[in-house]
C-alpha positions in Angstrom: 0.2 0.0 -0.1 1.5 3.0 -1.5 0.9 6.3 1.3 1.8 10.0 0.9 3.0 11.1 3.5 6.2 9.4 3.9 8.3 12.8 3.7 5.9 15.4 5.1 2.3 16.5 4.7 -0.1 17.5 1.2 0.9 20.8 -0.1 -1.0 23.0 -2.5 -4.6 22.4 -3.7 -4.1 18.9 -5.6 -6.7 17.5 -3.5 -9.2 19.8 -4.5 -8.4 19.4 -8.1 -8.9 15.7 -7.6 -12.2 16.2 -5.9 -10.8 13.7 -3.3 -8.5 13.7 -0.3 -5.6 11.8 -1.9 -2.7 13.3 -0.4 -3.9 14.2 3.0 -2.8 12.5 6.4 -5.2 12.4 9.2 -4.5 11.2 13.1 -7.3 10.6 14.4 -8.0 10.2 18.5 -11.9 9.5 18.8 -14.2 7.2 20.3 -18.0 6.4 20.1 -19.9 8.2 17.3 -19.1 11.9 16.7 -15.7 11.6 16.1 -15.4 8.2 13.4 -17.9 9.3 11.5 -16.1 12.5 10.6 -12.9 10.5 10.2 -14.7 8.1 8.4 -16.0 10.7 6.0 -12.8 12.0 5.3 -11.1 8.1 4.9 -13.6 7.9 2.5 -13.0 10.9 0.4 -9.6 9.0 0.1 -7.6 10.9 3.1 -5.1 8.6 4.8 -7.0 8.2 8.3 -4.3 6.8 11.3 -6.8 6.1 13.9 -4.5 5.9 17.1 -6.1 3.9 19.8 -5.2 2.8 23.3 -4.4 -0.6 23.9 -7.5 -0.5 26.2 -10.2 1.5 23.7 -12.1 -1.3 22.3 -12.2 -3.0 25.7 -13.5 -0.3 27.9 -17.0 -0.1 25.5 -17.8 -4.1 26.4 -16.7 -4.2 30.3 -15.6 -7.2 31.7 -18.1 -10.4 30.8 -17.7 -11.0 27.1 -19.1 -15.0 26.8 -21.4 -16.1 24.1 -24.8 -16.5 24.8 -25.4 -20.6 23.3 -29.5 -20.4 22.9 -29.5 -17.0 21.3 -31.5 -17.0 18.4 -31.9 -14.2 15.9 -34.9 -12.0 16.3 -34.0 -11.7 20.3 -32.3 -9.5 22.2 -28.7 -10.3 23.5 -27.6 -10.6 26.7 -26.4 -7.1 28.2 -22.9 -8.0 28.4 -23.2 -8.7 24.6 -25.8 -5.9 23.6 -23.2 -2.8 23.5 -20.8 -4.9 20.8 -23.3 -5.3 18.1 -21.5 -8.7 17.1 -22.1 -10.8 14.0 -24.7 -13.4 14.8 -24.6 -12.2 18.1 -20.9 -14.1 19.1 -18.1 -12.4 20.1 -15.6 -14.8 19.5 -12.0 -15.0 20.1 -11.0 -11.7 18.5 -14.3 -9.9 19.9 -12.6 -6.8 19.9 -12.3 -7.0 16.3 -15.8 -7.9 16.1 -17.7 -5.2 17.3 -20.2 -4.1 15.4 -20.4 -0.5 15.6 -16.4 0.0 15.7 -16.5 -1.9 12.3 -19.1 0.6 10.7 -17.7 3.9 12.1 -14.0 3.2 11.2 -14.1 1.4 8.1 -11.4 2.9 5.5 -8.6 3.6 8.2 -5.8 2.1 9.6 -4.8 1.3 12.9 -2.0 2.5 15.1 -2.3 0.7 18.7 -0.2 3.5 20.5 0.4 4.4 24.3 1.2 8.1 24.4 2.4 8.0 27.5 4.3 4.7 27.6 8.2 4.8 26.7 8.7 6.3 23.0 5.0 6.9 22.4 5.1 10.6 22.3 8.1 10.6 20.2 6.5 8.4 17.4 3.1 10.4 17.5 5.2 13.9 17.3 7.3 12.4 14.3 3.7 11.4 12.8 2.2 15.0 13.3 5.6 16.6 11.5 4.0 14.5 8.6 0.3 14.9 8.6 -2.1 17.4 7.5 -5.0 17.4 10.3 -5.2 16.1 14.3 -9.0 15.2 14.5 -10.4 14.3 18.4 -13.4 14.4 20.4 -12.3 14.1 23.3 -13.3 16.4 26.3 -10.9 19.7 26.9 -9.6 17.8 30.1 -8.9 14.6 28.0 -6.9 17.0 25.2 -4.7 18.9 27.4 -3.8 15.4 29.4 -2.7 13.6 25.9 -0.8 16.9 24.7 -2.9 17.0 21.3 -3.8 20.6 21.9 -3.8 22.8 19.4 -0.9 24.8 20.3 1.1 22.2 21.1 0.8 20.6 17.8 1.5 23.5 15.9 5.1 24.1 17.6 5.8 20.6 16.0 3.8 21.0 12.3 3.3 25.0 11.4 0.6 23.7 8.8 -1.2 21.3 10.8 -5.5 21.5 11.2 -6.5 20.1 14.2 -10.3 19.8 15.0 -12.1 19.7 19.0 -15.3 18.0 18.6 -15.9 18.0 22.1 -19.6 17.9 23.4 -19.6 21.8 25.3 -16.9 23.4 23.0 -13.8 25.1 24.6 -15.1 28.1 26.4 -17.7 28.4 28.5 -18.6 27.7 31.8 -19.1 24.2 30.7 -16.7 23.7 28.5 -14.8 20.9 30.4 -17.6 18.5 31.1 -18.0 15.3 29.3 -21.0 14.1 27.5 -22.5 11.7 25.2 -24.9 11.8 22.6 -28.2 11.3 25.4 -26.3 14.1 27.6 -26.5 16.5 24.7 -30.0 16.0 24.0 -30.6 16.8 27.3 -28.6 19.8 27.2 -30.0 21.1 24.4 -33.6 21.3 25.0 -35.2 19.1 22.3 -35.6 16.4 24.9 -38.1 18.7 26.4 -39.6 19.7 23.4 -39.9 16.0 22.0 -43.2 14.0 23.2 -47.2 14.0 23.3 -49.5 16.7 24.9 -49.9 14.1 27.8 -46.2 12.7 27.8 -43.3 14.1 29.8 -39.9 14.6 27.6 -38.9 12.0 25.2 -35.2 11.0 23.8 -34.6 10.3 20.5 -34.2 6.2 19.7 -30.3 6.7 19.2 -27.8 9.0 20.2 -28.8 11.7 17.5 -26.0 14.4 18.5 -23.6 12.5 17.4 -24.6 11.7 14.1 -25.0 15.6 13.9 -21.7 16.6 15.2 -19.7 14.3 13.1 -21.4 15.1 9.8 -20.8 19.2 10.9 -17.1 18.1 11.9 -16.8 16.6 8.1 -17.7 19.8 6.7 -15.6 22.3 9.1 -12.7 20.1 8.0 -13.3 20.7 4.5 -13.3 24.1 4.7 -10.2 24.3 7.6 -8.2 22.4 4.9 -9.2 24.5 2.0 -8.1 27.7 4.3 -5.1 26.2 5.4 -4.0 25.6 1.8 -5.0 29.2 1.0 -3.4 30.3 3.4 -0.3 28.4 4.4 -1.2 28.9 8.1 -2.6 26.2 10.6 -6.0 26.1 11.4 -7.7 25.2 15.1 -11.4 24.3 14.5 -13.2 24.4 17.6 -16.4 22.1 17.2 -19.4 22.3 20.3 -21.5 19.2 19.5 -24.2 21.2 21.9 -23.9 23.9 18.9 -24.1 21.7 16.1 -27.3 19.5 17.3 -29.2 23.0 18.3 -29.6 24.2 14.6 -32.5 21.6 14.3 -33.7 23.6 17.1 -34.0 27.3 15.3 -37.7 27.5 15.1 -37.9 26.3 18.7 -35.1 28.7 20.1 -37.1 31.6 18.2 -40.3 31.4 19.0 -39.5 30.9 22.8 -37.0 34.2 22.8 -40.3 35.9 21.5 -43.1 34.2 24.0 -41.1 33.6 26.8 -42.5 29.9 27.2 -41.0 26.7 26.3 -42.1 24.8 22.9 -45.4 22.5 23.6 -45.0 19.2 22.9 -47.0 17.8 19.7 -46.2 14.6 18.8 -46.1 14.2 15.1 -48.0 16.6 14.8 -47.0 20.4 13.6 -48.3 24.0 13.1 -50.2 24.3 9.9 -50.8 20.8 9.1 -53.9 18.9 10.0 -54.0 16.2 9.9 -50.3 14.9 10.4 -49.9 11.9 12.1 -48.1 8.5 12.1 -50.8 5.6 11.2 -51.2 1.8 11.8 -51.2 -0.3 8.8 -51.6 -4.2 8.2 -49.1 -6.4 10.1 -47.3 -6.3 13.3 -46.0 -2.7 14.0 -45.9 -1.4 10.5 -46.9 2.1 10.4 -47.1 5.2 7.9 -46.6 8.9 7.6 -49.2 11.3 6.6 -49.2 15.3 6.4 -51.8 16.9 4.7 -50.1 21.1 3.9 -53.5 22.6 2.7 -57.1 22.3 1.7 -57.0 20.6 -1.8 -54.6 18.1 -0.1 -57.9 17.4 2.3 -60.2 17.1 -0.4 -58.1 14.6 -2.5 -57.7 12.7 0.9 -61.6 12.8 1.8 -62.2 11.3 -1.7 -59.9 8.4 -1.4 -61.0 7.4 1.9 -64.7 7.4 1.4 -65.9 8.0 4.5 -68.4 10.7 5.5 -67.2 11.0 8.7 -64.8 13.4 6.9 -67.0 15.3 4.8 -68.1 17.6 8.1 -67.9 20.9 6.1 -65.7 22.5 9.4 -62.9 19.9 7.7 -62.3 22.0 4.9 -60.7 24.2 6.6 -57.2 24.3 8.4 -58.4 25.8 11.2 -61.5 23.2 11.5 -59.3 20.0 11.0 -56.7 21.6 13.7 -59.3 21.8 15.9 -60.4 18.2 15.2 -57.6 16.5 14.9 -57.7 13.9 17.5 -61.5 12.4 16.0 -59.3 12.9 12.0 -56.8 10.5 14.0 -59.1 7.9 14.6 -60.9 7.7 11.6 -57.7 7.7 9.7 -55.9 5.2 11.9 -59.3 2.5 11.4 -58.5 3.2 7.1 -54.8 2.8 7.4 -55.2 -0.2 9.1 -56.5 -2.3 6.4 -53.6 -1.5 4.0 -50.2 -2.8 3.4 -47.8 0.6 4.2 -46.1 0.3 1.2 -49.2 -0.5 -1.0 -50.9 2.5 0.9 -47.8 4.9 0.3 -47.7 4.5 -3.1 -51.7 4.8 -3.6 -51.6 8.4 -1.5 -48.5 9.7 -3.6 -49.7 8.7 -6.6 -53.3 11.3 -5.2 -50.8 14.1 -4.7 -50.8 13.5 -1.0 -47.7 13.5 1.0 -46.7 10.2 2.8 -44.3 7.3 3.3 -43.6 3.9 5.4 -42.1 4.1 8.4 -39.2 2.1 7.1 -37.7 -0.7 9.5 -33.9 -1.8 9.0 -35.4 -4.8 6.8 -37.2 -2.6 4.5 -34.3 -0.3 3.7 -31.6 -3.0 2.8 -34.7 -4.8 0.6 -35.8 -0.8 -0.9 -35.4 -1.3 -4.8 -34.8 2.3 -4.9 -31.7 2.3 -2.5 -30.7 -0.8 -4.1 -30.2 0.8 -7.5 -28.4 3.1 -6.0 -26.0 1.0 -4.5 -26.8 1.9 -1.1 -25.2 -1.0 0.3 -21.7 -2.0 0.3 -20.1 -5.5 1.5 -16.6 -5.4 2.9 -14.3 -8.4 3.6 -13.1 -8.4 7.2 -10.6 -11.6 8.3 -12.2 -11.2 11.7 -15.8 -11.3 10.6 -15.9 -12.3 7.0 -18.1 -10.1 4.5 -20.2 -7.5 6.1 -22.7 -5.1 4.0 -22.8 -1.7 5.5 -24.3 1.7 3.8 -22.4 3.3 1.2 -20.4 6.1 1.1 -23.5 9.0 0.1 -22.1 10.8 -1.6 -22.0 10.4 -5.9 -20.1 12.0 -8.3 -19.0 12.0 -11.9 -15.6 10.0 -12.7 -14.8 9.6 -9.0 -15.5 6.2 -6.5 -15.3 6.5 -3.2 -13.0 4.3 -0.7 -14.6 1.8 1.1 -12.3 -1.0 3.1 -13.0 -2.8 6.2 -12.7 -1.4 9.4 -8.5 -2.0 10.8 -7.9 -5.1 13.6 -6.4 -3.5 16.7 -3.0 -2.5 16.3 -3.2 -4.3 12.4 -1.1 -1.2 11.0 1.9 -0.8 13.6 4.5 -2.2 11.4 3.8 -0.5 8.5 3.5 3.1 10.1 6.5 3.0 11.9 8.3 1.5 9.0 6.7 4.2 6.8 8.4 7.0 9.5 12.1 5.7 10.0 11.8 2.6 12.8 13.4 -0.7 12.3 12.6 -4.2 13.0 14.7 -4.0 16.1 13.3 -0.8 17.5 9.7 -1.9 16.7 10.2 -4.9 18.8 11.6 -2.8 21.7 8.1 -0.9 21.3 6.3 -4.1 21.5 8.4 -5.3 24.8 7.8 -1.6 26.3 3.8 -2.0 25.7 4.2 1.5 23.5 2.6 -0.6 20.6 0.2 -3.5 20.6 -2.4 -5.6 18.3 -4.2 -7.2 21.6 -5.9 -5.5 24.5 -4.5 -6.4 28.1 -5.9 -9.7 29.6 
């Protein structure tokens, strides 16, 4: 494998002209979702992303008990000690640290250097890599960044043209800057959990750590802009990205309304101002649902004609105000009607009549969807510890360019390759292994 940074970082605008990041090297310190996602996007744009991992980094996500569940069957919820691993076929296997489903999805196309920066010689390796790299990416807390010595000022002294990005939970300034966070914490801190729920319920959280995904995508865009600025000015660039602030981009209307009224936004479930009826309605089968929205009176007339129920023909329902006042009654009638239909068939029928509607898709629906299949939504990669696995493909399509997609690396898979590229011989590498500075296995 040929990597362009064996002598130094990229210069000029070659990566921009080629519409990929070939020639850009990124050192990634990240856990969970936001940081790994930003690194993965950059890798699949063509950058050489080296994930620098501590020997314990993958094990910390799993705790102590990692044993198989012999009687488990597909469709059952795995036992707690295996649930977070998302192992293929719920089997941790002998090399469970390389079979973690979430890791293998978020870290594909990268290289792994399993390095303890605080062990003998670890800092020397890192600083040599910084001299030959373009970007250092992390999603640690500011306290963790300082502890590892990967803050911007320290790195700029090593490489005057380095780009750094901190994807911390609360940003690098302000009274809460040093708090650690996960996606669900940020969801609460943002106020969006308080605004999510039904009229008669308390706050609801999203079903997943959505702030992580939002932060990772914002981090990718910020990194592309920072590289552009570095190439334009020739100067180092630092990006301080608060995941809390990136998530608040979803709440602009709520923040504005609250600033004017002084009251928190009311919970509306699946309803919205100016749209009625709107909701998610049951369809035939177990846990099958269809989303339906009526934006105006013309669309309402089409829906009434399609449903054919006299209960919907009340004159008051012909106006938005009348429908807004009767949403509970309308939902009962519509839910009774949709329950007799297959969700996909009804979606096609409604869309054909000019009525906005969509199936609430399950993972199985997405995998089998004809539209996504034609677009190459899934890509299969071969992993030495799991065999072939299918993942969502890179979602950006461009003429005369294809993304780079490879399996996620095993722990320390590229230790020797990377160290040799920066001048370490076999004897020096063996000494680093003996000192515990680099590793290919988590500690027992």
